[in-house]
N, CA and C of each residue as an Amber inpcrd file, in Angstrom:
protein
   195
 135.1540000  86.9560000 117.1480000 134.2900000  86.6970000 117.9120000
 133.9450000  85.3180000 118.5040000 133.5410000  85.5400000 119.9390000
 134.2710000  83.8260000 120.7120000 132.8750000  83.0730000 120.5810000
 133.7070000  82.0900000 120.6270000 132.6980000  80.7000000 120.6660000
 131.8530000  80.6530000 122.6650000 130.6840000  80.7520000 122.1540000
 130.2020000  80.2480000 123.7930000 128.8840000  78.9590000 123.3930000
 129.4160000  78.3700000 124.5720000 129.0120000  76.9100000 124.1540000
 127.6070000  76.4170000 123.7820000 126.9120000  75.4520000 123.4740000
 125.2040000  75.8660000 123.4860000 124.1070000  76.1430000 124.8250000
 124.7770000  75.7940000 125.9300000 123.4760000  75.9040000 126.9180000
 123.7480000  77.5460000 127.3370000 124.7160000  78.1280000 127.2790000
 124.9560000  79.4130000 128.0270000 124.2270000  79.9950000 126.4200000
 124.5220000  79.6620000 125.4950000 123.2660000  80.2060000 124.2880000
 122.0370000  80.3380000 124.1120000 121.4090000  79.5940000 124.9170000
 120.3910000  78.7260000 125.1920000 119.3900000  79.6250000 125.9950000
 120.7140000  79.9120000 127.8470000 120.1050000  80.8890000 128.7500000
 119.7580000  82.1670000 127.6970000 120.6480000  82.7280000 127.0940000
 121.3760000  83.4560000 126.5420000 119.7550000  84.7320000 125.4220000
 119.3700000  83.1650000 125.1030000 118.4620000  83.3070000 124.0960000
 117.0220000  83.5980000 125.2870000 116.6760000  82.5720000 125.9300000
 115.9460000  82.7580000 126.7630000 115.7940000  84.1150000 127.6370000
 117.0030000  84.8630000 128.6160000 117.0470000  85.5190000 128.9710000
 116.6000000  86.7430000 127.9330000 117.1600000  87.0540000 126.3830000
 116.2890000  88.0950000 125.8350000 114.8370000  87.6140000 125.6060000
 114.5450000  86.6270000 125.3600000 112.7520000  86.6300000 124.6940000
 111.7580000  86.8410000 125.9410000 112.3110000  86.5690000 127.3000000
 111.5530000  87.3380000 128.0750000 111.9350000  88.7550000 128.9340000
 112.4040000  89.5190000 128.0080000 112.4090000  90.5980000 127.7430000
 110.8720000  91.3700000 127.1950000 110.7210000  90.2850000 125.8360000
 109.9200000  90.7920000 125.2780000 109.0420000  91.6280000 125.7290000
 108.0800000  92.6910000 124.8550000 106.8420000  92.9780000 125.7710000
 106.0070000  92.5170000 124.8110000 105.1960000  91.5660000 124.4340000
 104.2030000  91.8300000 123.5880000 102.9050000  92.0850000 124.0230000
 102.2150000  92.2700000 123.1240000 101.1450000  93.5980000 122.6230000
  99.8120000  92.3030000 123.3010000  98.9950000  93.2880000 123.6280000
  97.9940000  92.3870000 124.2450000  96.5280000  92.5820000 123.3080000
  95.6200000  91.6280000 123.3220000  94.9310000  91.3740000 121.5030000
  94.2160000  92.3920000 121.6900000  93.8120000  93.4380000 123.1230000
  93.2500000  94.8060000 122.2840000  94.2700000  96.0440000 121.1280000
  95.1310000  95.7920000 122.0350000  96.5960000  96.3930000 120.8710000
  96.7240000  95.6190000 119.2310000  96.6880000  94.8600000 119.2950000
  96.5880000  93.9150000 118.4660000  95.2620000  93.5840000 117.4720000
  94.0340000  94.0790000 118.0160000  93.8280000  94.5450000 117.1390000
  93.3890000  95.6940000 117.0050000  93.7100000  96.9660000 117.8440000
  93.6430000  98.4450000 117.2280000  94.4730000  98.5990000 115.9930000
  95.6780000  97.6780000 116.3730000  96.5780000  98.0560000 115.3460000
  96.2160000  97.4240000 113.8500000  95.6160000  95.8080000 113.8610000
  94.8590000  95.7810000 112.7400000  94.0940000  96.4660000 112.1220000
  93.1810000  97.3660000 113.3570000  92.4920000  97.6690000 111.8580000
  92.7670000  99.7260000 111.6720000  94.0440000 100.0490000 112.3610000
  94.4810000 100.9140000 111.8270000  94.9870000 100.6710000 110.4030000
  95.7740000  99.6430000 109.9710000  96.5640000  99.4820000 109.5010000
  95.6110000  99.3240000 107.1730000  93.7930000  98.1720000 108.2360000
  93.1850000  98.3390000 106.9790000  92.6150000  99.8770000 106.9270000
  92.5380000 100.7250000 108.0400000  91.8230000 101.8690000 107.8900000
  92.8280000 102.9070000 106.8220000  94.2510000 102.7780000 107.1690000
  95.3770000 103.1770000 106.6120000  95.3270000 102.4820000 104.4960000
  94.9250000 101.5090000 104.8650000  95.6340000 100.7960000 104.0350000
  94.1850000 101.3540000 102.3340000  93.1720000 100.8610000 103.2180000
  92.0540000 101.8520000 102.8500000  91.8690000 103.5430000 101.7930000
  92.7140000 104.0310000 103.1340000  92.5760000 105.4270000 102.7840000
  93.2590000 105.8630000 101.5150000  94.4480000 105.5290000 101.7090000
  95.9150000 105.2160000 100.8270000  95.0490000 104.6630000  99.0110000
  94.5900000 103.4410000  99.2780000  93.8470000 102.8280000  97.8230000
  92.9750000 103.9590000  97.0150000  92.2770000 105.0170000  98.0230000
  91.4140000 105.9260000  97.9490000  91.9080000 107.1220000  96.8260000
  92.6980000 107.6460000  98.2750000  94.0030000 108.7590000  96.9430000
  94.5100000 108.2180000  95.9910000  94.5990000 107.4350000  95.5420000
  95.4650000 106.5980000  93.9550000  94.5280000 106.5250000  93.1840000
  93.9130000 106.3000000  93.8240000  92.8260000 106.2530000  92.6550000
  92.1350000 107.1280000  92.3390000  92.1600000 108.3900000  93.7500000
  91.6700000 110.0190000  92.6710000  92.8800000 110.4320000  91.8290000
  93.9350000 109.9490000  92.6330000  95.4560000 110.2070000  91.4600000
  95.4240000 109.7660000  90.0340000  94.4270000 108.5750000  90.1890000
  94.5380000 108.0740000  89.0670000  94.3160000 108.2320000  87.7490000
  92.0790000 108.6880000  88.4700000  91.8680000 109.5060000  87.9520000
  91.6460000 110.6070000  87.1710000  92.6000000 111.5780000  88.0110000
  92.9080000 112.9180000  87.5030000  94.3890000 112.9760000  86.5580000
  94.9420000 111.6510000  86.6560000  95.7760000 111.9030000  84.8830000
  95.3300000 111.3760000  84.4820000  95.0480000 110.4910000  84.3300000
  94.0960000 110.0340000  83.7330000  92.8840000 111.1940000  82.2290000
  92.2710000 111.8740000  83.2760000  91.2270000 112.9050000  82.8740000
  92.0450000 114.0750000  82.0270000  93.2200000 113.9500000  83.0210000
  93.9640000 115.2360000  82.2620000  94.7580000 114.8930000  81.0600000
  94.7510000 113.4410000  80.7820000  95.8840000 112.4560000  79.6360000
  94.4040000 113.1620000  78.3830000  93.5930000 112.3810000  78.7250000
  92.2710000 112.8710000  77.4600000  92.2610000 114.0340000  77.0930000
  92.6680000 115.2130000  78.0790000  91.9260000 116.6880000  77.5280000
  93.5860000 116.6460000  76.4190000  94.0760000 116.1940000  76.8510000
  95.4950000 116.6900000  76.5920000  95.8830000 116.0500000  75.1060000
  95.7140000 115.0240000  74.8530000  95.5510000 113.9390000  73.5720000
  94.5450000 114.2210000  72.7040000  93.5140000 114.7930000  73.0710000
  91.7460000 114.8630000  72.1820000  91.7380000 116.1370000  72.1480000
  93.2300000 117.4980000  72.4070000  93.6530000 118.0230000  71.2920000
  94.3290000 117.6490000  69.8200000  95.2710000 117.5840000  70.6380000
  96.3130000 116.9640000  69.7430000  95.0790000 115.2160000  68.2570000
  94.4250000 114.8340000  68.4680000  93.4250000 113.6160000  68.0960000
  92.5310000 114.4340000  67.5170000
């Protein structure tokens, strides 16, 4: 791999950074809200699954105990 001098490297980095499309404040807000909603729904789902598994195990273990 060929070495570039530091000046060329900095110019290339600046050129690549200028291609980045930064999200707007509204886009950041919406995606943040969606992440919180999905995390909440996931937590509720796994809590319900945990309750169901615990109930099933109590029934099974109650038959033997």
